[in-house]
MARKE-857390 format. One record per residue (C-alpha): residue in three letters; x, y, z. Coordinates in steps of 0.25 Angstrom, whole numbers, plus 5000, padded with zeros to 4 digits. Example, Ala and Ser with C-alpha at 12.3 -4.5 7.8 and 13.67 -1.06 7.14 Angstrom:
<atoms>
ALA504949825031SER505549965029
</atoms>
This chain:
<atoms>
UNK543447434970UNK542547534962UNK541647394959UNK541447364973UNK541147504976UNK539947484966UNK539547364972UNK539447414986UNK538747544980UNK537647444974UNK537647354986UNK537247474995UNK536247524986UNK535747394986UNK535447385000UNK535247525002UNK534247524992UNK533547394999UNK533647455012UNK532847565008UNK531947484999UNK531647395011UNK531447525020UNK530447595011UNK529747485009UNK529547445023UNK529247585026UNK528147575014UNK527647465021UNK527547525035UNK526747645030UNK525747565020UNK525547475032UNK525247605041UNK524447685031UNK523547545028UNK523347535045UNK523047685047UNK521947675037UNK521347545043UNK521447595056UNK520747735051UNK519547665045UNK519247605058UNK519247725065UNK518247765054UNK517347645056UNK517447665072UNK516847805071UNK515547745065UNK515247665079UNK516047745088UNK514747815093UNK514247685097UNK515447635104UNK515447755112UNK514147725119UNK514647605125UNK516247645127UNK517147755135UNK518347775127UNK519447805134UNK520647865128UNK521947815137UNK523147885132UNK523547995123UNK524348155123UNK523948275121UNK524848375121UNK525948425119UNK526248265120UNK525248235109UNK524448325100UNK523148355108UNK522448465115UNK521248465127UNK520448525116UNK520848425104UNK520548315113UNK519348365117UNK518748405104UNK519148255099UNK518448185111UNK517248265111UNK517048245095UNK517048095096UNK515648125103UNK515848015112UNK514547975119UNK514548045134UNK513548035145UNK513448085159UNK514948025162UNK515347935152UNK516247975143UNK517747975137UNK518847945145UNK520247995140UNK521447985148UNK522348105145UNK524048055146UNK525048145141UNK526448095146UNK526748125160UNK525848235164UNK524548265165UNK524648415162UNK523548435153UNK522448335162UNK522648425174UNK522648555167UNK521348515161UNK520848475174UNK521348605181UNK520748705172UNK519448615170UNK518748695156UNK519848795155UNK520548715145UNK519548735133UNK518248795130UNK517948665125UNK517848565136UNK517448585151UNK518148485161UNK517648435173UNK518848365184UNK518248215188UNK519348185196UNK520848185197UNK520948115185UNK519748145177UNK519148255169UNK517948255161UNK517948335148UNK516648395141UNK516648465128UNK515948595129UNK515548605116UNK514648505117UNK513348545124UNK511948485126UNK510748555128UNK510948605141UNK512148665138UNK513148535146UNK514348455140UNK513948325133UNK515348265128UNK516548245137UNK517648145140UNK518548105153UNK520048135154UNK520848065162UNK522348135169UNK523148035162UNK524748005160UNK525647935150UNK526747925160UNK528347905159UNK529047835169UNK530147735169UNK530447585166UNK531547495174UNK532447505162UNK532347665161UNK531547675150UNK530347775151UNK528847715149UNK527447745148UNK526247735158UNK524947785155UNK523947845168UNK522547855166UNK521947945175UNK523147985184UNK522948085195UNK524348095197UNK525448075186UNK526847995190UNK528048065187UNK528748035172UNK529947935173UNK529547855186UNK529747705188UNK528547645178UNK528147565189UNK528047685199UNK527147745188UNK526147645185UNK526247635203UNK525747775202UNK524747785192UNK524047655197UNK524047695213UNK523347825208UNK522247745200UNK522647775187UNK522447675174UNK523947625171UNK524147595156UNK525347545149UNK525547625136UNK526147575124UNK526847485132UNK527547405122UNK528147525115UNK529647535121UNK529647665112UNK528647725116UNK528647695133UNK527947575133UNK528447515147UNK528547365140UNK528147235144UNK529047225156UNK528647335162UNK527147315160UNK527047175164UNK527847235177UNK526747365180UNK525547255177UNK526247175187UNK526047285196UNK524547315193UNK525247445189UNK524747465173UNK523047445169UNK523147435156UNK524147415143UNK523847515132UNK523747485117UNK524147615109UNK523547685098UNK524647755094UNK525547645088UNK525247645074UNK525047505066UNK526047485058UNK526747365051UNK527747385063UNK526447325072UNK526947195063UNK528247175067UNK528247195082UNK527847345085UNK526347325089UNK526647375103UNK525047375105UNK524847225102UNK526147205111UNK525347295121UNK524147225121UNK524847055121UNK525647145135UNK524347185141UNK523747045139UNK524846985144UNK524747075158UNK523147035157UNK522947185155UNK522047275146UNK522347375135UNK521847515133UNK522047585119UNK522547705120UNK522747815107UNK524247865115UNK523747985103UNK524648095102UNK524348155089UNK523148175081UNK522848085069UNK521848115056UNK520648015053UNK519648005042UNK518247975049UNK517247945040UNK517748035030UNK518148145038UNK519648165043UNK519848225058UNK521048245066UNK520848145079UNK521748145089UNK522147995090UNK521547965105UNK520147955098UNK519547825096UNK520847765091UNK521547695104UNK520247705113UNK519747625125UNK518247595126UNK517747575141UNK516347515143UNK515347625150UNK515047555161UNK515647605176UNK516147725168UNK516447835181UNK517147955177UNK517647985191UNK518347855190UNK518747835177UNK520047765179UNK519247645186UNK518147625175UNK519347625163UNK520147545172UNK519047445172UNK518247445160UNK519847415154UNK520147295166UNK518747235163UNK518847215149UNK517447325147UNK518247415137UNK518847395122UNK520047485114UNK520047545102UNK520947535094UNK521447625081UNK522447685075UNK522047765064UNK523347855066UNK524647755064UNK525047845053UNK525047955060UNK525747895072UNK527047835065UNK527847905075UNK527847785085UNK528647685076UNK529947775077UNK529947725091UNK529647565086UNK530647605075UNK531947645086UNK531447515092UNK531547425081UNK533047505080UNK533547495095UNK532847385099UNK532247445111UNK531447595111UNK532147725113UNK531247815120UNK530847925113UNK530148065114UNK530648175121UNK530248225136UNK529048235140UNK528148305148UNK528848455145UNK528948515158UNK528048645153UNK526948545148UNK525948595158UNK526348745153UNK526048695139UNK524648645142UNK524248785150UNK524648855138UNK523748775128UNK522848785138UNK522848925143
</atoms>
């Protein structure tokens, strides 16, 4: 009996060692792949920075999806600072377009529109229409004392809706005038967005773990003409899992092609990341020049940016810029994928949002 126990113990230790050895080997390959990918992508960004001024002489950058505080990690002043530091060339009316699309609310954009330039001494705000504001850099004046840098901010939201099976899913409305209610049918939400003239995007549709709507729902919405574009998402890090079926952006591209839709590149940024540019380490928000759409300038109309954006992308008069230099920083996005592996289907993650006192928090921040 003693020998039997010894044998069982020995075999158990061998099995235990094999399992953990395999685990650490896979983890090592995973980390190495991520690290190498990170270096490659950062180098691409540095090379792009050298030609960026020429690119922006001909193109208008359109940032379609990111999250401010408190859901993300950026406030108005930081956003403005990051965009103005890029020194995008401006003329009388043409400038970068930014869609602030927080979860199920438009509180921050509404507050900017309500208080105009009183949010910050560094910015001045001009309301163009009920979904567009023009934000000026008050620290950059010409010899006559006029501001020379600006960008356009669109009232937008990532709305949580319900699928047929009761699961929650996200749908993105760009340039909205009325915010649809949370947890309504996704078909009703998409219809409301389209009827008010908003640009409707299917965000991260192939990843159920972060409330992607899935191919079946996307197909049904396209058949009803409720969706304009499909998103490729810059918040998915490039890892070895991309090689084994977890390349969600590849799936999104394939679905878009099958359904006859164009793709838009969205950062879905929530966090800052560090990047070395020309030998200098900078802390940059991942909305800036990572996943962005570059639109041809002709036809730019600040009073109707929804039509301008929709026509440029639909007519293929644009290109996407897709860098992922923050893969190691966004490794948390892989945990939902692991859950999918273990359970066969996704669980919905994350706390209820927005909190009921969100407007009070913003007003306190900018009092």
